[in-house]
N, C-alpha and C positions, 0 to 999 in steps of 0.2 A: 337584155336589150339596153341600149344607151338611154340615158335620162331623157334626151330630147325625143326619142321615139316613144317612150312611155308617156310623156306629157302630150305629144301629138295624139296618141291613142286616146287619152282621156278627153281631149278636145273633140276629136272626131266621134267618139262614142257618147259625147255629152254626159260624161261621168265625172264624179268628184273623188279624187284620191285623198287619203288621210295621211298626215304626218304626225306622229306621236311626239308631242312637245317634251323636250328633255329626255326622250326615250322612256317616258313613263314615270314611275314613282308614285302612281296613284293607288296602288294596291299594297296591303300589308306585306312586308317582307321583301319588297322590291324597291330599290333606291333609284332615284333619277340618275341619268348618265351612267348606267351600269350595264354590264354584259347581260345580266338577267333581264333587264328592261328591254334590251335589243331583241333578245329571243322572244320575249313576251309580245312585243309589238309585231314581230313577224308571225307569231302564232295567231294573233287576232286577225291578221289579214291586212294590216296597214302597208302602204307602199313605201313609206319613208319613216325613219326615226330621226328626229332632229336632235343633235348633240352639240355640246359646247366645248370648245377647245381652249386650253390654257397651256402655258409653257412653264416647266419646272426650273429650278435653279441651275440644273445642268443641261438645260436646253432640250429636254424631251417634251413631247406633246401628249397631254392627257385629256381625259374627258372630265370637265368640271365647270359648273356654271359660275359659282361665286369666286371672288378674289381671295376669300378666306375659307378655311377648312371647317369652321365651327358648326355651320348649319347642317352639312351633309355628310360629315365623317366623324370618326371617333377622335380626331385630332383637333388642333387649334392653331391659329396663326395664319400668315399669308402663304398662299400656294407657292408664290414665286420665291419664297425663302427656303424651300425644301427641295432636296434632290428626289429623283424618281425612287431610289431605293428607300428613302425615308417615308415617302408617301405611300409606297406599296406595303409598308408595315401596318398601315391603317385599314379600317373597314369603313364601308359606306353605311349610312343609316337610312331608314325609310322615313316617310313623311311624319310618322309619329315619334321619330327619334330613336327607334329600336335598331340595334346593330343587325346588319344583314351578313350573309356569307360572302358578299362581294367586296373585293379590293378595288381601289381606284384603277380604272383601266387606261391603258395607253391607246392612242389612236390606231396604232398597228394592230392591237388586239381587237379593237372595234371593227376594223376592216375585215379581219379574219372571220369574226362571228357574222358580220353582215353578209359576207360572201357565202358562208355555209348556210345561213338562214334564208337567203334570198330576199333581203330587204335593202332598200337604198338608204344612203346616209345623207342627211342635210347638215352641213357643217357651219355652225355659228361661231365666228372667230372672236375670242376674247383676248385681244392683244397679239394674236398670231397673224403673221402677214398672209394675205391672200395667195401670193406666189408660193410661199412655203407650203401652205395647205394643199395647193394644187400639185406641187412637186411630190409631196408625200402620197397623194392619191395615185399619181402615175407610177411611183416606185412600187406601190403595193399592187399595181395592176387593177386599181379600182376606179379609174377615171370615168368609166361608163356607168358606174353605180354611185357616183358622188355628185352632190349639188352643193355649191359653196354660197353662203349668204354674204353679200356685200351691201354697203349702204350708200355707195357713191359710184357714178359712172367711172371715175378715175381708178377705182379699185378693181373694176371688172377687167380692164385691159391686161393687167399682169397675169390673171388667171387664164385668159384665152391665149396669152403668149406661151403658156406652158402646154395647154391642151384645149382645143375647142370642143372636145368630147365631154368635158366636165360641165354640168349644169350650173347656171348662175341665177340666184335669186336677187333681184335688184328693185328698189323702190322706183316707181315711175312717176315721181312728183314733178319732174322736169322733162316733159315730152321732147322739147327741142334739143336738150342735151343728149338724150338717147338717140334721136334721129341723126344728130350731127356726129355721133361717135362712129368708130369703125368696128363696132362689135358685130360678131356673128349672131344674128337674131335667133337662129334656130335653137340655140342652147339657153335662151333667156326665159326666165319665169318672172312675171311682174308681181312684186310684193305690194299688195294694196292696203295692208294693215288691217285694222278692225272693220268688219262689216263688208257688205257687198258693194263693189265700186259703182260710181254713178254711171249713167248711160253714156256720157261723153267718153269717159275712160274705157268703158267696155267696147265702144265702137272703135276707138283708137287701137286698142290691143287686138281686137278681132281682125282689123284690117292688116295688121302686121303678122298675124298668125302667132301671136305670143300668148301663152297661157297665163292664168291669174291665180295667185295664192292669197288667202286671207286667214284671219283668226277672229274669234269672238270669245275670248276666255271669260270675260265677265258674264256674258249671257249663258255660257256653259255652266259657270259656277252657280248662278241663281236659277237655272232651269228654264230660262226663257228663249234659248236659242232655237231657231227654226231650221232644222237640218233639211226638211223637205223643200223649203224655199231656196236654200243654198243649192240643193240638188237640181232645181229647176233653172237656175241662172248660170251664166258662163263663168263658173268658178271651178278650176281644175284641181286645186289643192287646198285642203283645210288643215291648218295646224290646230291640233286638238289636245285638250286636257282631259277629255272623256272619250277616248277612242272606241270603247265598247259601244257606247250609245251612238256615236257617229257611224260606226261600221254597220250597225243594225239597219241604218237607212241607206248608206252608200254601197255596202257590200264589199267583199274582198276584191282587191285590185286584179288578181289573176283571173277573175271571172270574165273580164272583158278585154284584158290587155296581154295575157300570156301568149296568145296565138300569134301576135304581131311579130 
């Protein structure tokens, strides 16, 4: 089903979906932004895997959070200074720094795995243009299974010019700018940042039938996060660094949205 239908389902079912931050990397032997992480996120029952996109020296798009290779791979130096062939000779490492079996994946490979595993991709752009990310999703036939993160209303238009079927995560810090835009609201997801949004923001979004996404990584890290409270409020998507714990409360997304 398209991203917009999935998010509508979550709102109507008063359910919270989970997006696995950086596609995981929280377990030994699984690296962040890896194909193994995507498969594991799907296995857990998360609706989304959030991945980071960067461009190589020869213009290919890969999954990588940092601008440098040092923290997450067996290599070193700037990502942008290496060709795809050079990068794919490297291995990803897990959070403890141990080499994994995964190489650095391309976005094309991630689309293939996501399609096969039945998980949606949330694309966080690290220097990749929103329009190009949208075009790659359409070329892969993955527009209905992709959500692109933008940080400004001006960056949302180029995505919708390519396809209104692609979901858009957008901060709603300027309500007037959103209302004045010509965006198709049905594909929008309001990124509220850390914590549950205030009552005014909730009412504004509810009136527009726009779903809400949040995170609380610090509270997850220190064990103080209240998943039950999030589940009771109008939050349709939680970006999580502890998806197993979150999904014990929220449940697998297919349980309430697969039939739509």
